[in-house]
FIBA-996441 format. One record per residue: z, x, y of N, C-alpha, C, O in turn; residue in one letter. Coordinates in Angstrom, 1 decimal. Atoms other than C-alpha are relative to their C-alpha. Layout:
@nw Z; nu X; nv Y; caw Z; cau X; cav Y; cw Z; cu X; cv Y; ow Z; ou X; ov Y; residu A
...
This chain:
@nw 0.3; nu 0.7; nv -1.2; caw 16.6; cau 10.3; cav 10.4; cw 0.9; cu -1.3; cv -0.1; ow 0.8; ou -2.0; ov -1.1; residu M
@nw -0.9; nu 1.2; nv -0.1; caw 19.0; cau 7.5; cav 11.5; cw -0.7; cu -1.0; cv 0.8; ow -1.2; ou -0.7; ov 1.9; residu V
@nw 0.6; nu 1.0; nv -0.7; caw 17.6; cau 4.2; cav 12.5; cw 0.8; cu -0.5; cv 1.2; ow 2.1; ou -0.6; ov 1.1; residu R
@nw -0.7; nu 0.5; nv -1.2; caw 18.5; cau 3.0; cav 16.0; cw 0.6; cu -1.3; cv -0.3; ow 0.1; ou -2.1; ov -1.1; residu E
@nw -0.7; nu 1.2; nv 0.3; caw 20.8; cau 0.1; cav 16.2; cw -0.7; cu -1.3; cv 0.5; ow -0.1; ou -2.4; ov 0.3; residu S
@nw 0.7; nu 1.2; nv -0.5; caw 18.3; cau -2.3; cav 17.8; cw -0.5; cu -0.8; cv -1.2; ow -0.9; ou -0.3; ov -2.2; residu S
@nw 0.4; nu 0.9; nv 1.0; caw 17.5; cau -5.3; cav 15.8; cw -1.5; cu -0.1; cv -0.1; ow -2.2; ou 0.0; ov 0.9; residu K
@nw 1.4; nu 0.2; nv 0.3; caw 14.1; cau -5.8; cav 14.2; cw -0.3; cu -1.4; cv 0.3; ow 0.4; ou -2.3; ov -0.1; residu I
@nw 0.3; nu 1.4; nv -0.4; caw 12.4; cau -8.9; cav 15.7; cw -0.4; cu -0.8; cv -1.3; ow -1.0; ou -0.3; ov -2.2; residu S
@nw 0.4; nu 0.9; nv 1.1; caw 11.9; cau -11.9; cav 13.4; cw -1.5; cu 0.0; cv -0.2; ow -1.9; ou 0.0; ov -1.4; residu T
@nw 1.4; nu 0.0; nv 0.2; caw 8.2; cau -11.8; cav 14.1; cw -0.5; cu 1.2; cv -0.7; ow -1.3; ou 1.1; ov -1.6; residu E
@nw 0.4; nu -1.2; nv 0.7; caw 7.9; cau -8.2; cav 13.0; cw 0.4; cu 0.0; cv -1.4; ow -0.4; ou 0.4; ov -2.3; residu F
@nw -0.5; nu 0.1; nv 1.4; caw 10.0; cau -8.8; cav 9.9; cw -1.0; cu -0.9; cv -0.8; ow -1.3; ou -0.5; ov -1.9; residu I
@nw 0.9; nu 0.9; nv 0.7; caw 7.7; cau -11.7; cav 8.9; cw -1.4; cu 0.7; cv -0.2; ow -1.9; ou 0.6; ov -1.4; residu Q
@nw 1.2; nu -0.7; nv 0.2; caw 4.6; cau -9.6; cav 9.5; cw 0.1; cu 1.1; cv -1.1; ow -0.7; ou 1.3; ov -1.9; residu T
@nw -0.2; nu -1.1; nv 1.0; caw 6.0; cau -6.6; cav 7.6; cw 0.2; cu -0.5; cv -1.4; ow -0.3; ou 0.1; ov -2.3; residu A
@nw -0.2; nu 0.5; nv 1.3; caw 7.1; cau -8.8; cav 4.8; cw -1.4; cu -0.4; cv -0.7; ow -1.5; ou -0.2; ov -1.9; residu A
@nw 1.3; nu 0.4; nv 0.5; caw 3.5; cau -10.2; cav 4.4; cw -0.7; cu 1.3; cv -0.5; ow -1.4; ou 1.3; ov -1.6; residu R
@nw 0.7; nu -1.3; nv 0.4; caw 2.1; cau -6.6; cav 4.3; cw 0.7; cu 0.6; cv -1.2; ow 0.0; ou 1.0; ov -2.2; residu I
@nw -0.7; nu -0.6; nv 1.1; caw 4.8; cau -5.4; cav 1.9; cw -0.3; cu -0.8; cv -1.3; ow -0.4; ou -0.3; ov -2.4; residu L
@nw 0.3; nu 0.9; nv 1.2; caw 4.2; cau -8.4; cav -0.4; cw -1.4; cu 0.3; cv -0.5; ow -1.7; ou 0.4; ov -1.7; residu K
@nw 1.4; nu -0.3; nv 0.4; caw 0.4; cau -7.6; cav -0.4; cw 0.0; cu 1.4; cv -0.7; ow -0.7; ou 1.5; ov -1.7; residu T
@nw -0.1; nu -1.3; nv 0.7; caw 1.3; cau -4.0; cav -1.3; cw 0.8; cu 0.0; cv -1.2; ow 1.0; ou 1.1; ov -1.9; residu L
@nw -0.8; nu 0.1; nv 1.2; caw 3.4; cau -5.2; cav -4.1; cw -0.7; cu 0.2; cv -1.3; ow 0.0; ou 0.3; ov -2.4; residu G
@nw 0.7; nu -0.3; nv 1.2; caw 0.7; cau -4.6; cav -6.6; cw -0.3; cu 1.5; cv -0.1; ow -0.8; ou 2.1; ov 0.8; residu H
@nw 0.1; nu -1.5; nv 0.1; caw 0.6; cau -1.0; cav -7.9; cw -1.4; cu 0.5; cv 0.3; ow -1.6; ou 1.5; ov 0.9; residu P
@nw 1.3; nu -0.5; nv -0.2; caw -3.2; cau -0.8; cav -7.8; cw -0.3; cu 0.0; cv 1.5; ow -1.1; ou 0.8; ov 2.0; residu D
@nw 0.3; nu 0.1; nv -1.4; caw -3.2; cau -1.8; cav -4.1; cw 0.7; cu 1.2; cv 0.7; ow 0.1; ou 1.8; ov 1.6; residu R
@nw -0.6; nu -1.2; nv -0.6; caw -0.7; cau 1.0; cav -3.3; cw -0.9; cu 1.2; cv -0.3; ow -1.0; ou 2.1; ov 0.5; residu I
@nw 0.9; nu -1.1; nv 0.4; caw -3.0; cau 3.4; cav -5.2; cw -1.2; cu 0.0; cv 0.9; ow -1.7; ou 1.1; ov 1.2; residu K
@nw 1.2; nu 0.1; nv -0.8; caw -6.0; cau 2.2; cav -3.2; cw 0.4; cu 0.5; cv 1.4; ow -0.4; ou 1.3; ov 2.0; residu I
@nw -0.4; nu -0.5; nv -1.4; caw -4.1; cau 2.8; cav 0.1; cw 0.2; cu 1.5; cv -0.1; ow -0.2; ou 2.2; ov 0.9; residu V
@nw -0.2; nu -1.5; nv 0.1; caw -3.1; cau 6.3; cav -1.1; cw -1.3; cu 0.7; cv -0.1; ow -1.4; ou 1.7; ov 0.5; residu E
@nw 1.4; nu -0.7; nv 0.1; caw -6.7; cau 7.1; cav -2.0; cw -0.7; cu -0.1; cv 1.3; ow -1.5; ou 0.9; ov 1.6; residu F
@nw 0.7; nu 0.1; nv -1.3; caw -7.9; cau 5.9; cav 1.4; cw 0.7; cu 0.8; cv 1.1; ow 0.2; ou 0.9; ov 2.2; residu L
@nw -0.8; nu -0.7; nv -1.0; caw -5.3; cau 8.0; cav 3.2; cw -0.8; cu 1.1; cv 0.7; ow -0.6; ou 1.4; ov 1.8; residu E
@nw 0.7; nu -1.1; nv -0.5; caw -7.7; cau 10.9; cav 3.6; cw -1.4; cu -0.4; cv 0.5; ow -2.2; ou 0.5; ov 0.8; residu D
@nw 1.3; nu 0.5; nv -0.6; caw -10.7; cau 8.8; cav 4.8; cw -0.6; cu -1.1; cv -0.8; ow -0.2; ou -1.5; ov -1.8; residu G
@nw 0.7; nu 1.1; nv 0.5; caw -13.1; cau 6.1; cav 4.1; cw -0.7; cu 0.3; cv -1.4; ow -1.1; ou 1.4; ov -1.6; residu E
@nw 0.6; nu -0.2; nv 1.3; caw -14.4; cau 5.5; cav 0.6; cw -0.8; cu -1.3; cv -0.3; ow -0.5; ou -2.4; ov 0.2; residu K
@nw 0.8; nu 1.1; nv 0.4; caw -17.0; cau 3.2; cav -1.0; cw 0.8; cu -0.8; cv -1.1; ow 1.7; ou -0.2; ov -1.7; residu T
@nw -0.6; nu 0.8; nv 1.1; caw -16.0; cau 0.4; cav -3.4; cw -0.2; cu 0.8; cv -1.3; ow 0.8; ou 0.8; ov -2.1; residu V
@nw 0.3; nu -0.8; nv 1.2; caw -17.6; cau 2.5; cav -6.2; cw 0.9; cu 1.2; cv -0.1; ow 1.4; ou 1.5; ov -1.2; residu G
@nw -0.9; nu -1.2; nv 0.0; caw -15.6; cau 5.6; cav -5.3; cw 1.5; cu -0.5; cv -0.4; ow 2.1; ou 0.2; ov -1.2; residu Q
@nw -1.4; nu 0.5; nv 0.2; caw -12.3; cau 3.5; cav -5.3; cw 0.1; cu -0.4; cv -1.5; ow 1.0; ou -0.1; ov -2.2; residu I
@nw 0.1; nu 0.5; nv 1.4; caw -13.3; cau 1.8; cav -8.6; cw 0.1; cu 1.2; cv -1.0; ow 0.9; ou 1.1; ov -1.9; residu Q
@nw 0.0; nu -1.2; nv 0.9; caw -14.0; cau 5.2; cav -10.3; cw 1.3; cu 0.7; cv 0.0; ow 1.8; ou 1.1; ov -1.0; residu R
@nw -1.2; nu -0.8; nv -0.1; caw -11.0; cau 7.0; cav -9.0; cw 1.2; cu -0.7; cv -0.7; ow 2.0; ou 0.0; ov -1.3; residu E
@nw -1.1; nu 0.7; nv 0.6; caw -8.6; cau 4.3; cav -10.1; cw -0.3; cu -0.7; cv -1.4; ow 0.6; ou -1.3; ov -1.9; residu L
@nw 0.4; nu 0.5; nv 1.3; caw -10.5; cau 3.3; cav -13.2; cw 0.2; cu -1.5; cv -0.1; ow 0.8; ou -2.1; ov -1.0; residu N
@nw -0.1; nu 1.5; nv -0.1; caw -10.7; cau -0.4; cav -12.2; cw -1.4; cu -0.6; cv -0.2; ow -2.4; ou 0.1; ov 0.1; residu L
@nw 1.2; nu 0.7; nv 0.0; caw -13.4; cau -2.9; cav -12.8; cw -0.5; cu -0.3; cv 1.4; ow 0.4; ou -0.5; ov 2.2; residu L
@nw 0.6; nu 0.3; nv -1.4; caw -15.7; cau -3.6; cav -9.8; cw 0.6; cu -1.3; cv 0.5; ow 1.0; ou -1.3; ov 1.7; residu Q
@nw -0.5; nu 1.3; nv -0.6; caw -14.6; cau -7.3; cav -9.5; cw 1.5; cu 0.1; cv 0.4; ow 1.9; ou -0.5; ov 1.4; residu P
@nw -1.4; nu -0.2; nv -0.3; caw -10.9; cau -6.3; cav -9.6; cw 0.2; cu 0.8; cv 1.3; ow 1.0; ou 0.5; ov 2.1; residu V
@nw -0.1; nu -0.8; nv -1.2; caw -11.4; cau -3.6; cav -7.0; cw -0.4; cu -0.8; cv 1.2; ow 0.3; ou -0.8; ov 2.2; residu T
@nw 0.4; nu 0.8; nv -1.2; caw -13.3; cau -6.0; cav -4.7; cw 1.0; cu -1.0; cv 0.3; ow 1.2; ou -1.3; ov 1.5; residu S
@nw -1.0; nu 1.0; nv -0.3; caw -10.6; cau -8.6; cav -5.1; cw 1.2; cu 0.6; cv 0.7; ow 1.7; ou 0.0; ov 1.7; residu Q
@nw -1.1; nu -0.7; nv -0.7; caw -7.9; cau -6.2; cav -4.1; cw -0.3; cu 0.4; cv 1.4; ow 0.5; ou 0.1; ov 2.3; residu H
@nw 0.5; nu -0.3; nv -1.3; caw -9.9; cau -5.0; cav -1.2; cw -0.1; cu -1.2; cv 1.0; ow 0.3; ou -1.1; ov 2.1; residu L
@nw 0.1; nu 1.2; nv -0.8; caw -10.5; cau -8.5; cav 0.0; cw 1.4; cu -0.5; cv 0.5; ow 1.6; ou -0.8; ov 1.6; residu K
@nw -1.4; nu 0.4; nv -0.4; caw -6.8; cau -9.4; cav -0.1; cw 0.6; cu 0.9; cv 1.0; ow 1.2; ou 0.5; ov 2.0; residu V
@nw -0.6; nu -1.0; nv -0.9; caw -5.9; cau -6.2; cav 1.7; cw -0.8; cu -0.1; cv 1.4; ow -0.2; ou 0.1; ov 2.4; residu M
@nw 0.7; nu 0.2; nv -1.2; caw -8.7; cau -6.8; cav 4.3; cw 0.6; cu -1.3; cv 0.8; ow 0.7; ou -1.2; ov 2.0; residu Y
@nw -0.5; nu 1.3; nv -0.6; caw -7.4; cau -10.4; cav 4.9; cw 1.4; cu 0.3; cv 0.7; ow 1.8; ou -0.5; ov 1.5; residu D
@nw -1.4; nu -0.3; nv -0.5; caw -3.9; cau -8.8; cav 5.6; cw -0.1; cu 1.1; cv 1.0; ow 1.0; ou 1.6; ov 1.4; residu R
@nw 0.1; nu -1.0; nv -1.0; caw -5.3; cau -6.2; cav 8.0; cw 0.6; cu 1.4; cv -0.5; ow 1.1; ou 2.2; ov 0.3; residu N
@nw -0.4; nu -1.3; nv 0.6; caw -4.4; cau -3.3; cav 5.6; cw -1.1; cu 0.9; cv 0.0; ow -1.0; ou 2.1; ov 0.2; residu I
@nw 1.2; nu -0.8; nv 0.1; caw -7.9; cau -2.1; cav 5.2; cw -1.1; cu -0.6; cv 1.0; ow -1.0; ou -1.8; ov 1.3; residu V
@nw 1.2; nu 0.5; nv -0.8; caw -11.1; cau -2.4; cav 7.3; cw -1.2; cu 0.6; cv -0.7; ow -1.1; ou 1.4; ov -1.6; residu T
@nw 1.2; nu -0.5; nv 0.6; caw -14.7; cau -1.8; cav 6.3; cw -1.2; cu 0.0; cv 1.0; ow -1.2; ou -0.7; ov 2.0; residu F
@nw 1.3; nu 0.0; nv -0.7; caw -18.1; cau -1.0; cav 7.6; cw -1.1; cu -0.1; cv -1.1; ow -0.9; ou 0.4; ov -2.2; residu R
@nw 1.1; nu 0.2; nv 0.9; caw -21.4; cau -1.9; cav 5.9; cw -1.2; cu 0.9; cv 0.4; ow -1.5; ou 0.9; ov 1.6; residu Q
@nw 1.2; nu -0.8; nv -0.2; caw -24.3; cau 0.5; cav 5.6; cw -1.0; cu -0.3; cv -1.1; ow -0.8; ou 0.1; ov -2.3; residu K
@nw 0.9; nu 0.5; nv 1.1; caw -27.2; cau -1.2; cav 3.7; cw 0.8; cu -0.9; cv -0.9; ow 1.4; ou -1.8; ov -0.5; residu G
@nw -0.7; nu 0.9; nv 1.0; caw -25.7; cau -2.6; cav 0.5; cw 1.4; cu 0.6; cv -0.3; ow 2.1; ou 0.1; ov -1.1; residu T
@nw -1.3; nu -0.7; nv 0.3; caw -22.7; cau -0.2; cav 0.5; cw 1.0; cu -0.4; cv 1.1; ow 0.8; ou -0.5; ov 2.3; residu R
@nw -1.1; nu 0.3; nv -0.8; caw -19.3; cau -1.0; cav 1.9; cw 0.9; cu 1.2; cv 0.0; ow 1.3; ou 1.7; ov -1.1; residu Y
@nw -0.9; nu -1.2; nv -0.1; caw -17.1; cau 1.8; cav 3.2; cw 1.4; cu -0.5; cv 0.5; ow 1.4; ou -1.1; ov 1.6; residu F
@nw -1.3; nu 0.5; nv -0.4; caw -13.4; cau 1.0; cav 3.3; cw 0.9; cu 1.1; cv 0.5; ow 0.8; ou 2.3; ov 0.1; residu Y
@nw -1.0; nu -0.9; nv -0.5; caw -10.6; cau 2.7; cav 5.3; cw 1.2; cu -0.8; cv 0.4; ow 1.2; ou -2.0; ov 0.4; residu S
@nw -1.2; nu 0.7; nv -0.4; caw -7.1; cau 2.0; cav 6.3; cw -0.1; cu -0.5; cv 1.5; ow -0.7; ou 0.1; ov 2.3; residu L
@nw 0.2; nu 0.6; nv -1.3; caw -6.8; cau -0.3; cav 9.3; cw 0.9; cu 0.5; cv 1.1; ow 0.6; ou 0.4; ov 2.2; residu A
@nw -1.0; nu -0.4; nv -1.0; caw -3.8; cau 1.2; cav 11.0; cw 1.0; cu 1.1; cv -0.5; ow 1.1; ou 1.2; ov -1.7; residu N
@nw -0.9; nu -1.1; nv 0.4; caw -1.2; cau 4.0; cav 11.0; cw 1.3; cu -0.6; cv -0.6; ow 2.0; ou 0.1; ov -1.3; residu N
@nw -1.1; nu 0.6; nv 0.6; caw 1.5; cau 1.5; cav 10.0; cw 0.0; cu 0.1; cv -1.5; ow 1.0; ou 0.4; ov -2.2; residu F
@nw 0.1; nu -0.1; nv 1.5; caw 0.2; cau 1.6; cav 6.4; cw 0.3; cu 1.4; cv -0.4; ow 0.9; ou 1.6; ov -1.5; residu I
@nw -0.3; nu -1.4; nv 0.3; caw 0.3; cau 5.4; cav 6.4; cw 1.5; cu 0.3; cv 0.1; ow 2.0; ou 1.0; ov -0.8; residu I
@nw -1.4; nu -0.2; nv -0.2; caw 3.9; cau 5.3; cav 7.6; cw 0.7; cu -0.5; cv -1.2; ow 1.7; ou 0.1; ov -1.7; residu K
@nw -0.6; nu 0.5; nv 1.2; caw 4.8; cau 3.1; cav 4.6; cw -0.2; cu 1.0; cv -1.1; ow 0.8; ou 1.2; ov -1.9; residu I
@nw 0.3; nu -1.0; nv 1.0; caw 3.2; cau 5.7; cav 2.3; cw 1.0; cu 1.2; cv 0.2; ow 1.5; ou 1.7; ov -0.8; residu L
@nw -0.9; nu -1.1; nv -0.3; caw 5.2; cau 8.4; cav 4.0; cw 1.4; cu -0.2; cv -0.4; ow 2.1; ou 0.6; ov -0.9; residu D
@nw -1.3; nu 0.4; nv 0.4; caw 8.4; cau 6.6; cav 3.5; cw 0.2; cu 0.0; cv -1.5; ow 1.2; ou 0.4; ov -2.0; residu C
@nw -0.1; nu 0.0; nv 1.4; caw 7.7; cau 6.0; cav -0.1; cw 0.0; cu 1.4; cv -0.6; ow 0.8; ou 1.7; ov -1.5; residu M
@nw 0.0; nu -1.4; nv 0.5; caw 6.9; cau 9.7; cav -0.6; cw 1.3; cu 0.7; cv 0.3; ow 1.8; ou 1.4; ov -0.6; residu S
@nw -1.3; nu -0.6; nv -0.4; caw 10.1; cau 10.7; cav 1.2; cw 1.1; cu -0.5; cv -1.0; ow 1.9; ou 0.3; ov -1.4; residu E
@nw -1.0; nu 0.6; nv 0.9; caw 12.2; cau 8.4; cav -1.0; cw -0.2; cu 0.7; cv -1.4; ow 0.8; ou 1.0; ov -2.0; residu V
@nw 0.2; nu -0.6; nv 1.3; caw 10.5; cau 9.8; cav -4.2; cw 0.5; cu 1.4; cv 0.0; ow 1.1; ou 1.9; ov -1.0; residu Q
@nw -0.4; nu -1.4; nv -0.1; caw 11.2; cau 13.4; cav -3.0; cw 1.6; cu 0.0; cv -0.1; ow 2.1; ou 0.9; ov -0.8; residu E
@nw -1.4; nu 0.0; nv 0.0; caw 14.9; cau 12.5; cav -2.4; cw 0.6; cu -0.4; cv -1.4; ow 1.6; ou 0.2; ov -1.9; residu K
@nw -0.4; nu 0.4; nv 1.3; caw 15.2; cau 10.8; cav -5.8; cw -0.2; cu 1.2; cv -1.0; ow 0.6; ou 1.5; ov -1.8; residu L
@nw 0.4; nu -1.1; nv 0.9; caw 13.4; cau 13.7; cav -7.6; cw 0.9; cu 1.2; cv 0.1; ow 1.2; ou 1.8; ov -0.9; residu D
@nw -0.9; nu -1.2; nv -0.2; caw 15.6; cau 16.3; cav -6.0; cw 1.5; cu -0.3; cv -0.3; ow 2.3; ou 0.6; ov -0.4; residu S
@nw -1.4; nu 0.3; nv 0.2; caw 18.8; cau 14.4; cav -6.8; cw 0.8; cu -0.3; cv 1.2; ow 2.0; ou -0.6; ov 1.1; residu G
@nw -0.7; nu 0.3; nv -1.2; caw 19.7; cau 14.0; cav -3.2; cw 0.4; cu -1.5; cv 0.1; ow 1.5; ou -1.8; ov 0.6; residu E
@nw -0.3; nu 1.4; nv 0.1; caw 19.6; cau 10.2; cav -3.7; cw 0.1; cu -0.4; cv -1.5; ow -0.6; ou 0.2; ov -2.3; residu W
@nw -0.2; nu 0.5; nv 1.3; caw 20.7; cau 8.4; cav -6.8; cw -0.3; cu -1.5; cv 0.0; ow 0.2; ou -2.3; ov 0.8; residu D
@nw 0.4; nu 1.4; nv 0.1; caw 19.1; cau 5.1; cav -7.8; cw -0.3; cu -0.3; cv -1.4; ow -1.1; ou 0.4; ov -2.0; residu F
@nw 0.2; nu 0.3; nv 1.4; caw 19.1; cau 3.4; cav -11.2; cw -1.2; cu -1.0; cv -0.1; ow -1.0; ou -2.2; ov 0.1; residu D
@nw 1.2; nu 0.8; nv 0.1; caw 15.5; cau 2.1; cav -11.6; cw 0.0; cu -0.9; cv -1.2; ow -0.7; ou -1.9; ov -1.2; residu F
@nw 0.1; nu 0.8; nv 1.3; caw 16.2; cau 0.7; cav -15.1; cw 0.6; cu -1.4; cv 0.3; ow 0.2; ou -2.3; ov -0.4; residu S
@nw -0.5; nu 1.4; nv -0.3; caw 18.1; cau -2.2; cav -13.5; cw -1.1; cu -0.9; cv 0.6; ow -1.1; ou -2.1; ov 0.4; residu K
@nw 1.2; nu 0.8; nv -0.6; caw 14.9; cau -3.2; cav -11.6; cw -1.0; cu -0.2; cv -1.1; ow -1.5; ou -1.3; ov -1.3; residu I
@nw 1.1; nu 0.1; nv 1.0; caw 12.5; cau -2.5; cav -14.5; cw 0.4; cu -0.9; cv -1.1; ow -0.6; ou -1.5; ov -1.7; residu E
@nw -0.4; nu 0.9; nv 1.0; caw 14.5; cau -4.5; cav -16.9; cw 0.1; cu -1.5; cv 0.4; ow 0.3; ou -2.4; ov -0.5; residu N
@nw -0.1; nu 1.4; nv -0.5; caw 14.7; cau -7.6; cav -14.7; cw -1.4; cu -0.6; cv -0.1; ow -2.4; ou 0.0; ov 0.2; residu Q
@nw 1.2; nu 0.7; nv -0.1; caw 12.0; cau -10.2; cav -15.0; cw -0.3; cu -0.3; cv 1.5; ow 0.6; ou -0.6; ov 2.3; residu K
@nw 0.4; nu 0.3; nv -1.4; caw 10.0; cau -10.7; cav -11.8; cw 0.2; cu -1.4; cv 0.3; ow -0.1; ou -2.3; ov -0.4; residu E
@nw -0.2; nu 1.3; nv -0.6; caw 10.9; cau -13.7; cav -9.7; cw -1.4; cu -0.5; cv 0.4; ow -2.2; ou 0.2; ov 1.0; residu A
@nw 1.3; nu 0.6; nv -0.4; caw 8.0; cau -16.1; cav -9.1; cw 0.1; cu -0.6; cv 1.3; ow -0.9; ou -1.2; ov 1.8; residu V
């Protein structure tokens, strides 16, 4: 698929950058992937990803504040789900890239990224 030549608006780029920055934590991407097939409780997410409850809740709060997830409350339980299809599209793109790398269609040297210290 070839991207059309139209420019991406500055406003959209800023919004997308905030979302991508929020998804920059591996556990948050795993949470999004787990929620792709429907809503889950905090406990289900915690158990699936083997995270502590406070850590899970913190990730969910950050993602809620950035409109990545939404929730509904039933009694004392909170049910989280993805807030919009934009997030699913990001996962689809990541999956497509992984397939192309795994098949050898694309070549990318991850060691150059993994060996660099993260910028603060």
